[in-house]
N, C-alpha and C positions, 0 to 999 in steps of 0.2 A: 362767342359774347354769349349767346343765348345760355349755351351750356354752362359755362361760368354762373352767369344769371340764376340759373335753376338750382346750380349746386351751392349758391349763397343763400338761395332761398329755403331749401331743404335744411342747411346746417341751422338757419334762423326759426324754422318751425320747429325741428326737434329739439331745439335749446329751450326753446317757451313749453313744448310738450313737457321735457323732462324737468324742469323747473317747476312747473304744476305738481307732477308726479310725485318729485322728492319733498314736496311741502305740504302736500295733503297728506292729513292724519288717518292713520286707519280706525282708528276709534275715539271714544272719548276719554279712553283711560290710557293713552301710549305714553311710554316713558318718557322724561325728560330729555332735552336735547336742545341742538343749537337753532338760535330763532329761524335763520335762512340757511337752504343748503342750497349750494350752486349746481347750475345744470350741469352736465357730464361729470364734472369732478367730485360733484357731492363736496364732502368735509374732509378730504383726502389732504388738501393743504393745511388743513389744522395739527395734522397727525406730527409730522417731523421724522427723523432717522432713528429715534428711539420710542417707537409708541408706548411701551410700557410703562414709560415716566409719562407721557403726555395723558394716558389714560388715568393713571395715579390721580394727577392735575385734575383731568375734569371730573374726576369723582369727588374731589374734594370741592369743585366748584358747584356742582348740580346737587352732590350730599344726600342722594337719593339709596345709594347702593346699586343704581342700575341706570344706564342712558344709551340713547339712539343717535345712530351717525349713519350718513351714507357715505359708504366706501366706493367712491365711484359709481355702478351699478348697484353694488351690493347693499340692500338695508342690512344693517349691525347693530346688535345690543350688547352692550357690555355692562357685564355683571362683576359688582366687587362688594360684595355683600355675603356674610358667613352663611345665613339661613337662604340666601337665594341662591348662590353657588350650590349648595347643598339640594337645593330643589332642581336644577339642571342635571347635576352630575348624578344623584343617587336616588332622589324621590321620582323625579319623571326621567329616570335616565333612559327608559325605553320610547319616550318622546324624543330626545336629544340625542339620540345614539349615533345618528349619522353623520358624514362630513360634509360639508359643503364641496361645490365643484367647482373647483378654480384650474385655471388653465394650466400653470406648470407642473401643480402636482400630480394632476390627470396625466401628467406626459411622465412623470416619474414613477408613477405607479401601474402606468398601461391602462388606465380608464379605472382604476379601483381596485387593482388584483394588490395582493400583500395586506398586511395585518393593520396598518397606519391608517389608510384611505379607503378599506372596502367598507360597504354599506349593507343593513339588512342581513339577510339570511345568509351571503357571502360572508360578513363581516364574523357572524355567531359559527360559522364552519371553522373559520380559520383560528378563531380566538380558542376553540374548544381543542383544536387539533396542538396550538401552541400550548395551550395549558398541559394538554396529555404528557405532550414531549418533555416539558418541564418536570412533571412528575415522575415520569419515567428515567431520569436523569437523576444519578446518584447525587445527593449534596456533597458528598465526599469528594467526588471526582471535581465538580465545581469549586469546590474550595482549593483542590489540590493545584488545578492549572492556573488560579488566581494567584496563589501563593508562588507558584512556579514562575510567573510573568514578574511578581515582583520582585524577585530575586535577581533577574535579569535587570530589571528597573536600577536596583541598586549597584548591581555590578557596573552600569552605564554611568551612573552617578561616580563611582570610584575612578573609571577612565578619566571621566571630566577632572578630578581632583587632580589626578595623577600627572596631567598634562597641562593643569593650572590655567584651564580655558574657561569661559562664562559658562552658566548652566541656563541654557533657553528651556523653561520648563514644556512649553507647546509641543517641543518635539518629540521630546522623552516619554511626555505624558499621552500624547498621541499614539506613539508606538506601543506602548502599554496596554491602551482600552483596545485599540484594534485588535493587537493580538488575542486579549482575550476573547474577544466575540470570535474572531477567528478559529480560535482553537475549540472553542466550545460550539460552535454551529457546525465547523466541517475540517475540525483537526487541521490547520495549518496555520502557521503564522502569517499573518496580512505583510507587517512588514519587518526587514531585516536590517535595516540599515539605520545610523544615528540621526541623518539627516533626511527626513522624510522627502523634502524635495529633490532628493537626488538617488530616491530608490529607483534600481536598476531591474531590467528583467521583466518576470512575471508582475511582481510586485507593483513596478511601475505603472502597468495596464490598468491597474484598479486604483490606488493611493491616487495619482493627479486626477483622473475625472472624478475620484469620491469628493475632493477637496472643490473642483469646479462645480461640481452638482451643488453641495454644501452651500457654497456663497452663493448660488445664483438662486436657491430655493429660498436661501434665508432674507436675499434682497427684494425676489419677487418681481414679476414682470408688470409692468402698466397695464398690460392687456388682459390681467388676471381681475382686473377692476372694472375698466372700460372697454366694453365689446365694442365699439365702434372702431377701435385703431388694431383688432385683432388682426386684420389682414396686412398692415403695415409693419409687424412684428416677424415676419416669417423667418427673416435670417436668426434672429435672438433664438427662436424657438428651435430650429434647425440645428444651431451649435449645441443647444443644451442638451438634443436628441441625440445628438453624436456623443456625448458623455455618457447619457444614460445606457445607450446601446453598450459602448465598452464595458461598463459595467455588467450589464446582463451576459454578456457573450463571455465574459470572463466567469462569472458566477454558473453560467450553464456548462461550462466544461467541467468545472467541479460537479455538478449536478450529475452528469451523465458518468464520470469516472466514480462517483458513489453508486449509482444505479448498477455499473457494471461490476463492482466488487463489494456490494453489500452482502453483509452476514446478516442475515433474518432474525437470527439466534442469539445475535450478539452484536445490536448497533452502536457503534462507536462515538457517536456525535448525533447532534440534533436534526441535521440533514438528514442522517440515517434513519432516524424516526419517523420524520415527517414524510420520507418516501415510503416506509413501510406501512404508516397510517393510511395515505392516499393509493395505495397499492402501486405506486412508481407510475401513476396516469396521470399527474398533474403539475406538469414539470415548471409552469407559469407561478402557481399557488407556491410551490417550493422556493422557487428562484429569487421571487418579490419579497417573500417572508424575509428571505437570507439578506436580501437587500436592505429591507427595512431594520433589520437588527444591528447590521453594519454601519448603515448611515447615523440612525439615530443614538444606539446604544454605545457607540465610541465618544463622540464628540459632547456628550451630556455628563458623561462623568468626568472628563477631562477637563471641561471648563468650571468645575466646582473643585478639582484639585487646585487647579490654578489660582482660584480665589482663597483657597486655604492659605497657599503659601504666600499671597500677597498679605492675609490679616496677619500671620504670625511673624512677619517680616516688619509689618507696621507698628506690632505689637511684642516686642521680644518676650515680654513678661508670659506672656500667654504660651508662645514659643518654649519657654523653659517650665512652663507648668505641665505642658502635655509630655515633656521628655520625662519629668519626676514622675509623674504618674504612673509611665510604662516601666521605670524602674523598679517602681513600687509593686507593680503586678508581677513582672517579669524576673525581675532580679536584675543587678548591676552586671553580671557575666553572659546576659542574653544578646544573641547574636541576630535573633530573628524574630520578629512578632507574628505569631500565626493568629488566625481568625479566632480561636478558642480566647487567644490574649485579648483580642478586641472587645470580646463579650463583656469584660470586665472593666474597659476603658472608659468610664463614664464620662470624664471631662472632655476626651477625644471627642468622644461622640455629642457633646454638648456644642462643640467646636462645628463638627459639620452640620449640626442642625441649623447652626445660628448662620454657616456659608448659604445652606437651601433657603433659610428663609430672607436674608436680603437679597440673594440672587438664585430664585427658583429656577430649576434646571431649563423649564420651558416656561417665560413668565406670564405668556399669556395662553399656556395650554395648546391645544390643538383645537381649532375652532369645530364647533357641533353646528348642527342645522336640525331644525325640529320638523317632526312629518307630520304636525297637525295644528291646529290652531290651539294656543294655550297661552295660558299667563305665568307670568314668573314674579312671585311678590304682590300680586294683585293686579300685574301692569299688563296690557293685552300685548301678544307676540305673534303674528299672522305666520301661518306655514309657511316653511322656506325662509325664516329669518337665519341670517348668520349669528352665532352666539359664541362672543369671546368670553370665557372665564378670566378675569384679571387678576390670575394666581399673585403677580407681583404686588399689585396694589393692596391685596387684601393683607398680606404681610408686611406692608411699610406705611400703611395709614396710622397717623397719631392716634387716631380713634381707637385702633386695636393693640396696638404695642406702644409702651413706653420707650420714650426715645429709638424710634424704629431706626435711624441713620447710623446709630452707634452699635459696632459690633461686642456685643456683652454676651458670652458663652454660658457665664454664670446664670444668665436669665433660665436656662432651660434647668437648672438645678435647683431652682426654688421650689418648695413643695407647693404652692398655690398656682403654680403657673399653668395646669390643666384644669383646673375648677376653681376659678376665682369667682369667690362669693362675698369677698368684703369689698364690695364696690360701693360708689354713691348712687344716688338716684340718676344723676349727671352724665353718667360714666355708663360707655355701652357694655352690654351684659357679656360680651366676650373680649372684655379689655384684657391683656395679658394671658388669655387662656391660647397658650401657643399651639396646642395640638389642633386645635381649631381653626384658627386663623394662618397658619402656614401647612399649605397641601402642597408640596414640591412635585410630588409624582401625580397628580390630580388625584380622582378618586371615583368610586363607581364602576360600572361594567366596564368602560372604556379607559379607566387608569392604566398607568403603566404595568405591565404584566413580568418585567424582570427589575422592578426597583430593588428587591435583595440582592441582585445580583451587582447593580450600582454602588448600594450602600458597601458590599464586600469590596469591591474594587477600593472604593475611595478610602476606607478604613485600611486596609491592608496596605496601599501605598503612601498612604500619609503618616502612618505609625512607624512605618520602616525607613522613611526618609528621614523624620525627626529622630528615630533612635540613633541612625547611623551620623547625621550629619546636622549642621547649623545653619541657617539662611540668613542673609544680609543682603541689602541693596547693593550691586555691584560696584556704582560709584558712591553711594553713602547719599545718595538724595533720594527724597521722595518720589514714589513710582506712581505713576499717573494711574487710577485704577478706573479711568471711564470705562464703560461698557461697551462693546460692539452688538447691535441686535443684528440676530438671523433667526436660524432656526431654533441656537439656544441662544442666551447672553453671554460673554466671552470677553477678557479683557484685552486691552491693546497688547502686541507682542512685548516681552520683556524679559530682561535677564537676570540671574541672581549670584551673588558671590557664594559659594559655597565652603564650608570647613568641616574637615573631618572631626568627628567626638573621638577624643583619648578612650 
């Protein structure tokens, strides 16, 4: 009884202390936020299962371009303003260069190894190595492997058409993007089966745990935000660690195979280049960087392709217009759209940009943390604050984009969309300045290092799918486009009817 009383007393005292802590101002000029934040949970109950939409709505409520909240124990500032996001990502990039310490992501990165979660000098070293590796990889080779995988994608569509079976975009597009990354990084196809859930042998060792990790990291663990429950979620962390170790062990085998057979004069892929640049002495850095590319570089492009298909099914006149542009550029007898062709496909490019505006690849970017006391837009931000650049809100607020909820590729082709000077005094200065308000790959020194690869993947796959097939709802009904929030946003599973073009 005494133990129970002491326990209850400790919980009460902790809650009182935490309530005071979460509602005490850091300065006279804190960002706006909720009037009262709860002990322990903070403002987590306000966020919901699609935080990017919640944060957009909160920005519309506070209307200052910035607001604060407590995500459990983590003091967080969300930024949804063009100038303030530029301040965080570019102008003060060295202050906001680091990532916050989050339990599940620390597990994935083995406490900050790899490109995505590393901090300070470790991150700068990896960034320089990756930038150097990309610069040493011939552009023609990257283009060639993307086009090769695109041909495999179209062959798979042909098989679907011949067997008259539904086309499930997620399965084939996952295969496509995973194999591009696999070929580029370690000269192997990651996935060799149509049905990703049924991949056998070596590939199953990698695909299944990747899907588990992607889902887990996207949802997050409650102990990522509330420290006092950390000891009680041991089994969940253990299950996550099993999947992470499976991926690491698979990649480690590839690493040592590369190390054994490497040709220092003629490196065949990015892993060879990183091994050479690290003198073959940093297994963990190379393996974790490969894991980051495999996890992040595949699902991001895939979700954009899925949304492109949804939009052109929803608006068949856009699908027709994309096809007509390709025929005008490549000719009626064209059998394959090359990446050189893609450079001339301005309308398709506008379609992709509009998808990325409506659904940025990472809608809340990857959080940052400031390494010193600073200000954002004149608001005080204490050292160690988690910063969330709300990229989704930025490109979907009515004050920045006219009719933001509508898919209108033509808006990217209007001559004034990048420098809007014809605005009234009551209109935001960045209204319809799409290049400023749409930053799907983030920006600054921690922006996406392989955005050019993602764009080429998307352009090559989408152009050739439309060149060869028309797409429509399988049952003639409207497809639910409600997104699922995770490491990226992606649509719920859907299937399409495909028709071979003559």
